[in-house]
TORTOR-767030 format. One record per residue: residue in three letters; residue number from 1; x, y, z of N, C-alpha, C in turn. Coordinates in Angstrom, 1 decimal, always signed. Layout:
+--------+------+--------+---------+--------+---------+----------+--------+--------+---------+--------+
! drenza ! baro ! n_east ! n_north !   n_up ! ca_east ! ca_north !  ca_up ! c_east ! c_north !   c_up !
+--------+------+--------+---------+--------+---------+----------+--------+--------+---------+--------+
!    ALA !  NUM !      X !       Y !      Z !       X !        Y !      Z !      X !       Y !      Z !
...
+--------+------+--------+---------+--------+---------+----------+--------+--------+---------+--------+
! end
This chain:
+--------+------+--------+---------+--------+---------+----------+--------+--------+---------+--------+
! drenza ! baro ! n_east ! n_north !   n_up ! ca_east ! ca_north !  ca_up ! c_east ! c_north !   c_up !
+--------+------+--------+---------+--------+---------+----------+--------+--------+---------+--------+
!    UNK !    1 !  -49.4 !  -242.9 ! -173.4 !   -50.3 !   -243.2 ! -174.5 !  -49.8 !  -244.5 ! -175.2 !
!    UNK !    2 !  -48.6 !  -244.7 ! -175.2 !   -48.0 !   -245.9 ! -176.0 !  -48.3 !  -247.2 ! -175.3 !
!    UNK !    3 !  -48.7 !  -247.2 ! -174.1 !   -49.0 !   -248.4 ! -173.4 !  -50.5 !  -248.6 ! -173.1 !
!    UNK !    4 !  -51.4 !  -247.7 ! -173.6 !   -52.8 !   -247.8 ! -173.3 !  -53.5 !  -248.7 ! -174.3 !
!    UNK !    5 !  -54.4 !  -249.5 ! -173.8 !   -55.3 !   -250.3 ! -174.6 !  -56.6 !  -249.5 ! -175.0 !
!    UNK !    6 !  -57.0 !  -248.6 ! -174.1 !   -58.1 !   -247.8 ! -174.4 !  -57.8 !  -246.4 ! -174.0 !
!    UNK !    7 !  -58.2 !  -245.4 ! -174.9 !   -58.0 !   -244.0 ! -174.6 !  -59.5 !  -243.5 ! -174.6 !
!    UNK !    8 !  -59.9 !  -242.9 ! -173.5 !   -61.3 !   -242.4 ! -173.4 !  -61.2 !  -240.8 ! -173.2 !
!    UNK !    9 !  -61.9 !  -240.1 ! -174.1 !   -62.0 !   -238.7 ! -174.0 !  -63.3 !  -238.3 ! -173.5 !
!    UNK !   10 !  -63.4 !  -237.7 ! -172.3 !   -64.6 !   -237.3 ! -171.6 !  -64.6 !  -235.9 ! -171.0 !
!    UNK !   11 !  -64.3 !  -235.0 ! -171.8 !   -64.2 !   -233.6 ! -171.3 !  -65.4 !  -232.8 ! -171.8 !
!    UNK !   12 !  -65.8 !  -231.8 ! -171.1 !   -67.1 !   -231.1 ! -171.4 !  -67.0 !  -229.9 ! -172.4 !
!    UNK !   13 !  -65.8 !  -229.5 ! -172.8 !   -65.7 !   -228.4 ! -173.7 !  -64.6 !  -228.5 ! -174.7 !
!    UNK !   14 !  -64.5 !  -227.6 ! -175.6 !   -63.5 !   -227.6 ! -176.6 !  -62.1 !  -227.5 ! -176.1 !
!    UNK !   15 !  -61.3 !  -228.6 ! -176.0 !   -59.9 !   -228.6 ! -175.7 !  -59.2 !  -229.5 ! -176.7 !
!    UNK !   16 !  -58.2 !  -229.0 ! -177.2 !   -57.4 !   -229.9 ! -178.2 !  -56.5 !  -230.8 ! -177.3 !
!    UNK !   17 !  -56.9 !  -232.0 ! -177.1 !   -56.1 !   -232.9 ! -176.3 !  -55.2 !  -233.8 ! -177.1 !
!    UNK !   18 !  -55.7 !  -234.2 ! -178.3 !   -54.9 !   -235.1 ! -179.2 !  -54.6 !  -234.3 ! -180.5 !
!    UNK !   19 !  -53.3 !  -234.3 ! -180.7 !   -52.8 !   -233.8 ! -182.0 !  -52.1 !  -234.9 ! -182.7 !
!    UNK !   20 !  -51.5 !  -234.6 ! -183.8 !   -50.7 !   -235.7 ! -184.5 !  -49.7 !  -236.3 ! -183.6 !
!    UNK !   21 !  -49.0 !  -235.5 ! -182.8 !   -48.0 !   -236.0 ! -181.9 !  -48.6 !  -237.1 ! -181.0 !
!    UNK !   22 !  -49.7 !  -236.9 ! -180.4 !   -50.3 !   -237.9 ! -179.5 !  -50.8 !  -239.1 ! -180.3 !
!    UNK !   23 !  -51.5 !  -238.9 ! -181.5 !   -52.0 !   -240.0 ! -182.3 !  -50.8 !  -240.9 ! -182.7 !
!    UNK !   24 !  -49.6 !  -240.3 ! -183.0 !   -48.5 !   -241.1 ! -183.3 !  -48.0 !  -242.0 ! -182.2 !
!    UNK !   25 !  -48.3 !  -241.6 ! -181.0 !   -47.8 !   -242.4 ! -179.8 !  -48.8 !  -243.6 ! -179.5 !
!    UNK !   26 !  -50.0 !  -243.5 ! -180.0 !   -51.0 !   -244.6 ! -179.6 !  -50.6 !  -245.9 ! -180.4 !
!    UNK !   27 !  -50.5 !  -246.9 ! -179.6 !   -50.1 !   -248.2 ! -180.2 !  -51.2 !  -248.8 ! -181.0 !
!    UNK !   28 !  -50.9 !  -249.7 ! -181.9 !   -51.9 !   -250.4 ! -182.7 !  -52.9 !  -251.2 ! -181.9 !
!    UNK !   29 !  -54.1 !  -251.3 ! -182.3 !   -55.3 !   -251.9 ! -181.7 !  -55.8 !  -251.2 ! -180.5 !
!    UNK !   30 !  -55.4 !  -250.0 ! -180.3 !   -55.9 !   -249.2 ! -179.2 !  -57.3 !  -248.8 ! -179.6 !
!    UNK !   31 !  -58.2 !  -248.8 ! -178.6 !   -59.6 !   -248.3 ! -178.8 !  -59.7 !  -246.9 ! -178.3 !
!    UNK !   32 !  -60.2 !  -246.0 ! -179.1 !   -60.4 !   -244.6 ! -178.7 !  -61.9 !  -244.4 ! -178.5 !
!    UNK !   33 !  -62.3 !  -244.0 ! -177.3 !   -63.7 !   -243.7 ! -177.0 !  -63.8 !  -242.2 ! -176.9 !
!    UNK !   34 !  -64.6 !  -241.6 ! -177.7 !   -64.7 !   -240.1 ! -177.7 !  -66.1 !  -239.8 ! -177.4 !
!    UNK !   35 !  -66.4 !  -239.4 ! -176.1 !   -67.7 !   -238.9 ! -175.7 !  -67.7 !  -237.5 ! -175.3 !
!    UNK !   36 !  -66.6 !  -236.8 ! -175.7 !   -66.4 !   -235.4 ! -175.3 !  -67.4 !  -234.5 ! -176.1 !
!    UNK !   37 !  -67.8 !  -233.4 ! -175.5 !   -68.6 !   -232.5 ! -176.2 !  -67.7 !  -231.4 ! -176.8 !
!    UNK !   38 !  -67.8 !  -231.3 ! -178.1 !   -67.0 !   -230.4 ! -178.9 !  -65.7 !  -231.1 ! -179.4 !
!    UNK !   39 !  -64.9 !  -230.3 ! -180.0 !   -63.7 !   -230.8 ! -180.7 !  -62.6 !  -231.0 ! -179.6 !
!    UNK !   40 !  -62.0 !  -232.2 ! -179.5 !   -61.0 !   -232.4 ! -178.5 !  -59.7 !  -233.0 ! -179.2 !
!    UNK !   41 !  -59.7 !  -233.1 ! -180.5 !   -58.5 !   -233.5 ! -181.2 !  -58.5 !  -232.9 ! -182.6 !
!    UNK !   42 !  -57.3 !  -232.9 ! -183.1 !   -57.1 !   -232.4 ! -184.5 !  -57.8 !  -233.5 ! -185.4 !
!    UNK !   43 !  -58.8 !  -233.0 ! -186.1 !   -59.6 !   -234.0 ! -186.9 !  -58.8 !  -234.6 ! -188.0 !
!    UNK !   44 !  -58.0 !  -233.9 ! -188.7 !   -57.3 !   -234.5 ! -189.9 !  -56.3 !  -235.5 ! -189.3 !
!    UNK !   45 !  -55.7 !  -235.3 ! -188.2 !   -54.8 !   -236.3 ! -187.5 !  -55.5 !  -237.5 ! -187.1 !
!    UNK !   46 !  -56.8 !  -237.3 ! -186.6 !   -57.6 !   -238.5 ! -186.3 !  -57.9 !  -239.3 ! -187.5 !
!    UNK !   47 !  -58.3 !  -238.7 ! -188.6 !   -58.6 !   -239.4 ! -189.9 !  -57.4 !  -240.2 ! -190.4 !
!    UNK !   48 !  -56.2 !  -239.5 ! -190.3 !   -55.0 !   -240.2 ! -190.8 !  -54.7 !  -241.4 ! -189.9 !
!    UNK !   49 !  -54.9 !  -241.3 ! -188.6 !   -54.7 !   -242.4 ! -187.6 !  -55.7 !  -243.5 ! -187.8 !
!    UNK !   50 !  -57.0 !  -243.2 ! -187.9 !   -58.0 !   -244.2 ! -188.0 !  -57.9 !  -245.0 ! -189.4 !
!    UNK !   51 !  -57.5 !  -244.3 ! -190.4 !   -57.4 !   -244.9 ! -191.7 !  -56.3 !  -245.9 ! -191.9 !
!    UNK !   52 !  -55.3 !  -245.8 ! -190.9 !   -54.3 !   -246.8 ! -190.9 !  -54.9 !  -248.2 ! -190.7 !
!    UNK !   53 !  -56.1 !  -248.3 ! -190.1 !   -56.8 !   -249.5 ! -190.0 !  -56.4 !  -250.4 ! -188.8 !
!    UNK !   54 !  -55.5 !  -249.9 ! -188.0 !   -55.0 !   -250.8 ! -186.9 !  -55.7 !  -250.4 ! -185.6 !
!    UNK !   55 !  -56.5 !  -249.4 ! -185.6 !   -57.2 !   -248.9 ! -184.4 !  -58.7 !  -248.9 ! -184.6 !
!    UNK !   56 !  -59.4 !  -248.6 ! -183.5 !   -60.8 !   -248.7 ! -183.5 !  -61.3 !  -247.5 ! -182.7 !
!    UNK !   57 !  -62.4 !  -246.8 ! -183.1 !   -62.9 !   -245.7 ! -182.4 !  -64.4 !  -245.8 ! -182.2 !
!    UNK !   58 !  -64.8 !  -245.3 ! -181.1 !   -66.2 !   -245.1 ! -180.8 !  -66.4 !  -243.6 ! -180.7 !
!    UNK !   59 !  -67.3 !  -243.1 ! -181.6 !   -67.3 !   -241.7 ! -181.9 !  -68.7 !  -241.2 ! -181.6 !
!    UNK !   60 !  -68.9 !  -240.5 ! -180.5 !   -70.2 !   -240.0 ! -180.1 !  -70.2 !  -238.4 ! -180.2 !
!    UNK !   61 !  -69.4 !  -237.9 ! -181.1 !   -69.3 !   -236.5 ! -181.3 !  -70.0 !  -236.1 ! -182.6 !
!    UNK !   62 !  -71.1 !  -235.4 ! -182.5 !   -72.0 !   -235.2 ! -183.7 !  -71.3 !  -234.2 ! -184.7 !
!    UNK !   63 !  -70.3 !  -233.4 ! -184.2 !   -69.7 !   -232.4 ! -185.0 !  -69.1 !  -233.0 ! -186.3 !
!    UNK !   64 !  -68.4 !  -234.2 ! -186.2 !   -67.8 !   -234.8 ! -187.3 !  -68.4 !  -236.1 ! -187.8 !
!    UNK !   65 !  -69.6 !  -236.4 ! -187.3 !   -70.2 !   -237.7 ! -187.5 !  -70.3 !  -238.0 ! -189.0 !
!    UNK !   66 !  -70.8 !  -237.1 ! -189.8 !   -70.9 !   -237.4 ! -191.2 !  -69.6 !  -237.8 ! -191.9 !
!    UNK !   67 !  -68.5 !  -237.3 ! -191.4 !   -67.2 !   -237.6 ! -192.0 !  -66.6 !  -238.9 ! -191.6 !
!    UNK !   68 !  -67.1 !  -239.5 ! -190.5 !   -66.4 !   -240.7 ! -190.0 !  -67.4 !  -241.9 ! -189.9 !
!    UNK !   69 !  -68.6 !  -241.7 ! -190.1 !   -69.6 !   -242.8 ! -189.9 !  -69.4 !  -244.0 ! -190.8 !
!    UNK !   70 !  -68.9 !  -243.8 ! -192.0 !   -68.7 !   -244.9 ! -193.0 !  -67.4 !  -245.6 ! -192.9 !
!    UNK !   71 !  -66.5 !  -245.1 ! -192.0 !   -65.2 !   -245.8 ! -191.8 !  -65.4 !  -247.1 ! -191.1 !
!    UNK !   72 !  -64.8 !  -248.2 ! -191.6 !   -65.1 !   -249.6 ! -191.0 !  -64.7 !  -249.8 ! -189.6 !
!    UNK !   73 !  -63.8 !  -249.0 ! -189.1 !   -63.3 !   -249.2 ! -187.7 !  -63.8 !  -248.1 ! -186.8 !
!    UNK !   74 !  -64.9 !  -247.5 ! -187.1 !   -65.5 !   -246.5 ! -186.3 !  -67.0 !  -246.8 ! -186.0 !
!    UNK !   75 !  -67.3 !  -246.8 ! -184.7 !   -68.7 !   -246.9 ! -184.3 !  -69.2 !  -245.5 ! -184.0 !
!    UNK !   76 !  -70.2 !  -245.1 ! -184.7 !   -70.7 !   -243.7 ! -184.5 !  -72.2 !  -243.8 ! -184.2 !
!    UNK !   77 !  -72.6 !  -244.0 ! -183.0 !   -74.0 !   -244.1 ! -182.6 !  -74.6 !  -242.7 ! -182.7 !
!    UNK !   78 !  -75.8 !  -242.6 ! -183.2 !   -76.5 !   -241.3 ! -183.3 !  -77.1 !  -240.9 ! -181.9 !
!    UNK !   79 !  -77.1 !  -239.6 ! -181.6 !   -77.8 !   -239.2 ! -180.4 !  -79.3 !  -239.1 ! -180.7 !
!    UNK !   80 !  -80.0 !  -239.7 ! -179.7 !   -81.5 !   -239.7 ! -179.9 !  -82.1 !  -239.1 ! -178.6 !
!    UNK !   81 !  -83.3 !  -238.5 ! -178.8 !   -83.9 !   -237.9 ! -177.6 !  -84.6 !  -238.9 ! -176.7 !
!    UNK !   82 !  -84.9 !  -240.1 ! -177.1 !   -85.6 !   -241.0 ! -176.3 !  -84.9 !  -242.3 ! -175.9 !
!    UNK !   83 !  -83.7 !  -242.1 ! -175.4 !   -82.9 !   -243.3 ! -175.0 !  -83.6 !  -243.9 ! -173.8 !
!    UNK !   84 !  -83.8 !  -245.2 ! -173.8 !   -84.3 !   -245.9 ! -172.7 !  -83.2 !  -246.7 ! -172.0 !
!    UNK !   85 !  -83.4 !  -247.2 ! -170.8 !   -82.4 !   -248.0 ! -170.1 !  -82.1 !  -249.2 ! -170.9 !
!    UNK !   86 !  -83.1 !  -249.8 ! -171.5 !   -82.9 !   -251.0 ! -172.3 !  -82.1 !  -250.8 ! -173.6 !
!    UNK !   87 !  -82.4 !  -249.7 ! -174.2 !   -81.6 !   -249.4 ! -175.4 !  -80.2 !  -249.0 ! -175.1 !
!    UNK !   88 !  -80.0 !  -248.3 ! -174.0 !   -78.6 !   -248.0 ! -173.6 !  -77.9 !  -249.3 ! -173.2 !
!    UNK !   89 !  -78.5 !  -250.2 ! -172.5 !   -77.9 !   -251.5 ! -172.2 !  -77.6 !  -252.3 ! -173.4 !
!    UNK !   90 !  -78.5 !  -252.3 ! -174.4 !   -78.2 !   -253.0 ! -175.7 !  -77.0 !  -252.4 ! -176.4 !
!    UNK !   91 !  -77.0 !  -251.1 ! -176.5 !   -75.9 !   -250.4 ! -177.1 !  -74.6 !  -250.7 ! -176.5 !
!    UNK !   92 !  -74.6 !  -250.6 ! -175.1 !   -73.4 !   -250.9 ! -174.4 !  -72.9 !  -252.3 ! -174.7 !
!    UNK !   93 !  -73.8 !  -253.3 ! -174.7 !   -73.4 !   -254.7 ! -175.0 !  -72.9 !  -254.8 ! -176.4 !
!    UNK !   94 !  -73.5 !  -254.1 ! -177.4 !   -73.1 !   -254.2 ! -178.8 !  -71.7 !  -253.6 ! -178.9 !
!    UNK !   95 !  -71.4 !  -252.5 ! -178.2 !   -70.1 !   -251.8 ! -178.2 !  -69.0 !  -252.8 ! -177.7 !
!    UNK !   96 !  -69.3 !  -253.4 ! -176.6 !   -68.4 !   -254.4 ! -176.0 !  -68.1 !  -255.6 ! -176.9 !
!    UNK !   97 !  -69.2 !  -256.1 ! -177.5 !   -69.1 !   -257.2 ! -178.4 !  -68.2 !  -256.8 ! -179.6 !
!    UNK !   98 !  -68.4 !  -255.6 ! -180.2 !   -67.7 !   -255.1 ! -181.3 !  -66.2 !  -254.9 ! -181.0 !
!    UNK !   99 !  -65.9 !  -254.4 ! -179.8 !   -64.5 !   -254.2 ! -179.4 !  -63.9 !  -255.6 ! -179.3 !
!    UNK !  100 !  -64.5 !  -256.5 ! -178.6 !   -64.0 !   -257.8 ! -178.4 !  -63.7 !  -258.5 ! -179.7 !
!    UNK !  101 !  -64.7 !  -258.4 ! -180.6 !   -64.5 !   -259.0 ! -182.0 !  -63.3 !  -258.4 ! -182.7 !
!    UNK !  102 !  -63.2 !  -257.1 ! -182.6 !   -62.1 !   -256.4 ! -183.3 !  -60.7 !  -256.8 ! -182.7 !
!    UNK !  103 !  -60.6 !  -256.9 ! -181.4 !   -59.4 !   -257.2 ! -180.8 !  -59.0 !  -258.6 ! -181.0 !
!    UNK !  104 !  -59.9 !  -259.5 ! -181.2 !   -59.6 !   -260.9 ! -181.4 !  -59.1 !  -261.2 ! -182.9 !
!    UNK !  105 !  -59.2 !  -260.2 ! -183.7 !   -58.7 !   -260.4 ! -185.1 !  -57.2 !  -260.6 ! -185.2 !
+--------+------+--------+---------+--------+---------+----------+--------+--------+---------+--------+
! end
């Protein structure tokens, strides 16, 4: 974890993968992509980690969306029923542009 530039969580069910111990190992400016269904990390440890301001998260987990959507280093796209190929392409490009912009700071 200490050498990763991107950590991507893509598991289908509730598994606690990241705890305070793992968050403490993640280096500054790492991008966390969470597309997992359900809780896959200790939420309070995530909040402590993300509020340090050195990291960036893409958060597609609706369970905690209201509690993280206003943090400046979190992208929290809402889930919609009518995603089109074009909207997914635009969202993907926006995410890449935001990550690039953040890492260039």
